[in-house]
C-alpha positions as CSV (number, residue, x, y, z in Angstrom):
1,F,-12.1,7.0,32.1
2,K,-8.6,6.7,33.5
3,A,-7.4,5.9,30.2
4,A,-9.3,8.2,28.8
5,K,-8.1,10.6,30.8
6,A,-4.6,10.0,30.4
7,A,-4.8,9.8,26.6
8,V,-6.6,13.4,27.0
9,E,-3.7,14.6,28.8
10,A,-1.2,13.4,26.7
11,A,-2.9,14.2,23.3
12,A,-3.0,18.0,24.9
13,K,1.1,18.1,25.2
14,T,1.1,16.5,21.6
15,V,-0.5,18.9,20.2
16,Q,1.1,21.6,22.4
17,S,5.0,20.3,20.8
18,M,3.4,20.5,17.4
19,M,2.4,23.9,17.4
20,A,5.6,24.9,18.9
21,A,7.3,23.1,16.4
22,L,5.6,24.7,13.2
23,G,5.5,27.6,15.0
24,A,9.6,27.4,15.2
25,A,9.7,26.6,12.0
26,G,8.3,29.6,10.6
27,A,5.4,28.2,9.1
28,V,2.8,30.9,7.7
29,I,-0.4,28.8,9.0
30,V,-3.3,30.7,7.0
31,L,-5.1,27.4,6.4
32,L,-7.3,26.6,9.1
33,L,-5.5,23.1,9.2
34,V,-6.7,21.6,12.6
35,I,-5.1,18.3,12.7
36,M,-6.1,17.8,16.5
37,V,-4.3,15.1,17.8
38,G,-7.5,13.0,20.4
39,I,-5.6,10.2,20.8
40,I,-2.1,9.8,20.9
41,G,-0.7,8.0,17.7
42,G,-4.3,8.0,16.2
43,A,-5.5,5.0,18.2
44,A,-5.9,5.0,21.9
45,F,-9.0,3.6,21.3
46,S,-10.1,1.9,18.7
47,G,-13.9,1.3,16.8
48,S,-13.6,-0.4,13.5
49,S,-17.1,-2.2,12.3
50,E,-15.6,-5.1,13.6
51,S,-15.4,-4.4,17.2
52,S,-14.1,-1.6,19.5
53,E,-11.4,-3.2,21.9
54,A,-9.3,-0.5,23.1
55,L,-5.5,-0.8,23.3
56,S,-3.3,-1.5,26.5
57,Q,-1.3,1.5,27.6
58,E,1.9,-0.7,27.1
59,V,1.2,-0.8,23.5
60,L,0.2,2.9,23.7
61,S,3.5,3.3,25.6
62,Y,5.3,1.9,22.0
63,T,3.9,4.6,19.8
64,A,6.6,6.8,19.7
65,T,9.3,3.6,18.6
66,I,6.4,2.6,16.3
67,Q,6.3,6.0,14.3
68,K,10.0,6.1,14.5
69,Y,10.3,2.6,12.7
70,A,7.3,3.0,10.6
71,N,8.8,5.9,9.3
72,Q,12.1,4.2,8.8
73,Y,10.6,1.5,6.8
74,G,8.6,3.7,4.2
75,I,5.2,2.8,6.1
76,P,4.2,6.4,8.3
77,E,0.9,5.8,7.9
78,Y,0.3,2.8,9.2
79,V,1.2,3.6,12.7
80,S,-2.2,2.1,13.6
81,V,-2.4,-1.0,12.2
82,I,1.2,-1.8,13.5
83,Q,-0.3,-0.8,17.1
84,A,-3.3,-3.2,16.0
85,I,-0.9,-5.9,15.4
86,M,1.3,-5.4,18.6
87,M,-2.2,-5.7,20.7
88,Q,-3.1,-9.0,19.1
89,E,0.3,-10.3,19.3
90,S,1.5,-9.8,22.9
91,G,-0.4,-6.7,24.3
92,G,2.5,-5.0,24.3
93,R,4.4,-6.7,27.1
94,G,7.4,-8.9,26.6
95,T,10.4,-8.7,25.0
96,D,9.1,-9.8,22.3
97,P,5.8,-7.6,21.9
98,M,6.1,-8.1,17.7
99,Q,6.5,-11.4,18.3
100,S,8.8,-11.2,14.9
101,S,11.7,-13.4,16.4
102,E,10.8,-16.2,13.4
103,C,10.8,-13.2,11.2
104,P,13.8,-13.3,8.2
105,Y,15.2,-9.8,9.7
106,N,16.2,-11.4,13.2
107,T,19.3,-11.8,12.8
108,R,20.4,-10.8,16.8
109,Y,18.6,-13.7,18.3
110,A,17.5,-17.3,17.3
111,N,14.8,-17.5,14.9
112,S,12.4,-19.1,17.6
113,P,9.2,-18.0,19.6
114,N,9.9,-15.4,22.2
115,A,13.8,-15.7,21.3
116,I,14.3,-12.0,21.1
117,Q,15.0,-10.0,24.1
118,D,14.9,-6.5,23.1
119,A,11.4,-4.9,22.5
120,D,13.1,-1.9,20.6
121,Y,14.6,-4.9,18.3
122,S,11.4,-6.5,18.1
123,I,9.6,-3.9,17.0
124,Q,12.3,-2.9,14.1
125,V,12.3,-6.3,12.7
126,G,8.0,-6.7,12.8
127,I,7.6,-3.4,11.1
128,Q,10.7,-4.4,8.6
129,Y,8.7,-7.3,8.2
130,Y,5.3,-5.8,7.8
131,A,6.3,-3.2,5.3
132,D,7.1,-6.3,3.2
133,C,4.2,-7.6,3.7
134,L,2.5,-4.6,2.5
135,K,4.4,-4.6,-0.3
136,E,4.4,-8.4,-1.3
137,A,0.0,-7.8,-1.2
138,G,-0.1,-4.4,-3.4
139,C,-1.4,-2.3,-0.2
140,T,-0.5,1.3,-0.5
141,S,-3.4,2.7,1.5
142,P,-5.0,2.0,5.0
143,Q,-7.9,2.6,3.5
144,D,-7.6,-0.2,0.7
145,M,-8.9,-3.1,3.1
146,D,-9.2,-6.3,1.0
147,K,-5.3,-5.8,0.7
148,L,-4.9,-4.9,4.4
149,K,-5.7,-7.7,5.1
150,L,-4.0,-9.9,3.1
151,S,-1.2,-8.4,4.2
152,L,-2.6,-9.0,7.9
153,Q,-3.1,-12.7,7.3
154,G,0.9,-12.6,5.7
155,Y,2.4,-11.4,9.5
156,N,0.8,-14.0,10.6
157,Y,1.6,-16.9,7.8
158,G,4.6,-15.8,6.7
159,N,4.3,-13.5,3.1
160,G,4.4,-17.1,1.2
161,Y,0.9,-16.9,2.3
162,I,0.2,-13.6,0.1
163,T,1.7,-15.0,-2.8
164,W,-0.2,-18.1,-2.6
165,A,-3.7,-16.2,-2.0
166,I,-3.5,-14.0,-4.8
167,R,-2.1,-16.7,-7.2
168,K,-5.2,-19.2,-6.5
169,Y,-7.9,-16.7,-5.2
170,G,-7.2,-12.9,-6.0
171,G,-6.5,-12.2,-2.8
172,Y,-7.9,-12.8,1.1
173,S,-10.8,-14.4,1.9
174,A,-11.8,-16.4,5.5
175,E,-12.3,-19.6,3.8
176,N,-8.9,-19.7,2.0
177,A,-7.2,-18.6,5.2
178,L,-8.1,-21.8,6.7
179,Q,-7.5,-23.5,3.9
180,F,-4.1,-22.2,3.9
181,S,-4.0,-23.3,7.4
182,N,-5.0,-26.3,7.4
183,E,-2.6,-27.6,4.5
184,Q,0.2,-26.7,6.2
185,A,-0.4,-28.1,8.7
186,A,-1.1,-31.5,7.4
187,S,2.0,-31.1,5.2
188,H,4.0,-30.5,8.5
189,G,2.4,-33.2,10.6
190,W,1.2,-30.2,13.2
191,S,-2.1,-30.5,14.7
192,A,-2.1,-26.8,13.7
193,Y,-0.6,-23.7,11.6
194,G,-1.0,-20.0,13.0
195,D,-4.2,-18.5,13.2
196,P,-7.0,-18.7,10.6
197,E,-9.0,-15.7,11.7
198,Y,-6.0,-13.5,12.5
199,V,-7.6,-10.9,10.4
200,P,-10.3,-10.0,13.0
201,H,-8.7,-10.6,16.1
202,V,-6.1,-7.6,14.8
203,L,-8.9,-5.9,13.3
204,R,-10.9,-5.4,16.7
205,Y,-8.4,-3.2,17.9
206,Y,-8.0,-1.3,14.5
207,S,-9.8,1.5,13.0
208,S,-8.8,3.8,10.0
209,G,-10.8,6.7,11.9
210,G,-10.6,6.1,15.6
211,L,-13.2,7.1,18.3
212,F,-13.4,10.5,18.1
213,A,-13.5,10.4,13.7
214,S,-16.1,8.0,14.0
215,L,-18.6,10.2,16.3
216,F,-17.8,13.4,14.4
217,G,-16.8,12.1,11.1
218,G,-13.0,13.6,11.4
219,N,-10.0,11.0,10.1
220,G,-7.6,9.8,12.6
221,Q,-5.3,8.3,9.9
222,I,-4.1,11.8,8.9
223,V,-3.3,12.3,13.3
224,S,-1.3,9.0,12.8
225,V,0.7,10.6,10.0
226,A,1.1,14.1,11.6
227,L,2.3,12.9,14.4
228,T,5.6,11.1,12.7
229,Q,6.4,14.0,11.9
230,L,6.7,16.2,15.1
231,G,10.1,18.1,15.3
232,N,10.6,18.3,11.5
233,E,12.0,22.0,11.0
234,G,12.2,24.0,7.7
235,G,9.6,22.2,5.7
236,Q,11.6,21.1,3.2
237,K,10.0,17.5,2.9
238,F,7.0,18.9,2.2
239,W,7.4,21.6,0.0
240,S,9.9,19.9,-2.0
241,W,7.3,17.0,-2.3
242,Y,5.1,19.0,-3.9
243,G,7.5,20.0,-6.2
244,F,8.9,23.5,-5.6
245,D,12.9,23.6,-5.3
246,S,13.6,26.4,-2.6
247,H,11.6,27.1,0.6
248,V,7.8,28.4,0.0
249,A,5.5,28.7,2.8
250,W,4.6,25.1,3.5
251,C,1.3,25.1,5.4
252,A,-0.6,24.0,2.7
253,C,1.7,21.3,1.0
254,F,1.8,20.2,4.9
255,A,-2.1,19.3,5.1
256,S,-1.5,18.1,1.6
257,W,1.2,15.4,2.4
258,C,-0.1,14.1,5.7
259,G,-3.6,13.9,3.4
260,D,-1.8,11.7,0.8
261,Q,0.1,9.8,3.1
262,A,-3.3,9.0,4.4
263,G,-4.6,7.8,1.1
264,L,-7.2,11.2,1.6
265,I,-6.1,12.5,-2.1
266,E,-6.4,9.2,-3.7
267,S,-9.6,8.5,-2.5
268,G,-10.9,12.2,-3.4
269,K,-11.7,13.3,-0.3
270,M,-9.3,16.5,-0.3
271,P,-7.0,18.1,-3.0
272,K,-3.7,18.3,-3.3
273,F,-2.7,22.2,-2.9
274,S,-0.2,24.3,-1.9
275,L,-2.2,27.8,-1.7
276,C,-4.3,28.2,1.1
277,D,-7.1,29.9,-1.1
278,D,-7.1,26.8,-3.3
279,G,-7.7,24.6,-0.8
280,I,-10.8,26.9,0.7
281,A,-12.1,26.9,-2.7
282,W,-11.8,23.2,-3.1
283,F,-13.7,23.2,-0.3
284,Q,-16.2,25.0,-0.9
285,S,-17.2,23.7,-4.4
286,K,-17.4,20.4,-2.9
287,G,-19.8,21.5,0.4
288,K,-17.6,21.1,2.6
289,W,-15.8,24.4,3.9
290,K,-17.2,24.9,7.2
291,S,-17.4,28.6,8.8
292,R,-16.5,29.7,12.3
293,G,-18.9,28.6,14.8
294,Y,-18.4,24.7,13.7
295,S,-16.5,22.6,16.6
296,P,-13.7,20.5,14.2
297,A,-12.7,16.9,15.0
298,P,-9.8,15.3,15.5
299,G,-8.1,15.2,11.8
300,T,-10.6,17.5,10.2
301,L,-9.0,19.6,8.0
């Protein structure tokens, strides 16, 4: 309960910051866009079908750093996934919370376990490498669970596993993860290699929706995406993404951009729209429009 209270208090402050940033930018928010932050980073609590274990306060304290590097390496929609990885790797403790010392992008320290002595650098290296795993796995959305699982096992084994699994089996399975571990251990003369159950171990901390989403039907992933844009002024990133070559009221463009990054447009759960009236019409046509009196959940559009 103490953790929940802290998360809600932090969420309230984040909402205030987001509204202030949008107001300063002069956005005319006519659309009822409620990207309510129930949980910082979209995942202070996790509730997947595999488990519902909470992230530690240490992991949550790195949310802003994770968002920064996830944005830098082009995977802002995977913040919740990265938090789950960190939780499994270290619980957020130590100087190498992403356990990325042996990653090829570590050029400052020895490539041996726990060699990195700078938590920020560990997170940068780990996220850069995980971005490679996602690309190798062909994962373009956190909702693509088959390829997401492949990318996760690749983070643990090294992305050579991803190439091997695709070539021999077309992707990840618990069986081929164990097979790869046994083969690698035998070839190196080791007693064990990696964690064959890394995927379920990570997914127990991950949910693409989050606690409130599972209760009320919102989408926690879009919250994580929106949080990466705190501090954006002017909205150029969003209206130019949409296709405009000069400034427009960008509230709907922002909503569409977040939805695109979270995989909601591709999955048909929301449209790409630049006019609020067009968005309203679409939701009404799909029977998804909510009138006054409806209580929105985190991630509700």
